[in-house]
N, C-alpha and C positions, 0 to 999 in steps of 0.2 A: 523699400529695402533694396539695396543694390545686389548685384550678382555675387560680389565678393562675400557679403553677409549671408546670402542664401547658401552658398557652398560651404561656408564656415559652419553654419547651423546644420546642414545636411550631414557633413562629415562628423560633426560632434554627436549627432543622433546615431549615426552608424557605429561610432566607437562605443557609445553607451550600450547599444543593442548587442554588439559583439561581446562586451564584457559580461552582460547578463546571460547570454547564451553559453558562454564559457563556464560560468558558475553552474548552470543547469547540466551541462555535459560532465563536469567534474562530479556532481552529485549522482548522476546516473551511473557513471563509471564506478564510483565507490559502492553503490548499491549492487551493481552486477558482480563486483569482486566479493562482496559479503555473501551474496547468494551462492556463488560458486564455492566459496569456502564451506558454507553450510552443507551444500550438496556433497562435497568431498567428505566432510566429517560424518554425514549420515551414511554414506556408502561404506565407510570403514567400521560402522557399528556392528557389534556381534548380533547374531539372530535373536538372542533373548532380549537385547536392548531394543532392537527394532520392533519386536513383538510388543514389548512394554509401551513403547512410544505410540504404536498404532492403537493399543488398547486405551491409552489415555485420550487419544484423539477421538476415538469412538464414544467414550464416556462423555466427553465435552459436547459432542454432537447430540447425544441422547438428552443431556441436560438442557441444551438449547431448544431442542424440539419439544421437550416437556414444558418449558417456560412459554413457548409460543402457543402450545395447546391450552395451557391454563389461561393465558391472556384471551384466547379466542372464546373459551368457555365463559369467561367473565363477561365478555362483550355480549355473548348470546343471552346470558341470564339478565344482563342489564336491559337489553332490548325487549325481552319477554315481560319484564316488570312494568314497562311503560304502558 
């Protein structure tokens, strides 16, 4: 492989890497914009809406904890039967 081919391949690889990194940067920027918009919309919520949202979040956490507890109890009973 000659020096010309080496540099041609090297610059081609750098170009491909740059394009891929640009796509990652665009996706990260879009995600940051969306998160900022959500934060802004949540900040504008009325206190009653905020309270309802927090209650729904707590209920989801309680349900998840109950599922984990049930799974743990099932594992305990399965090991005791052995």
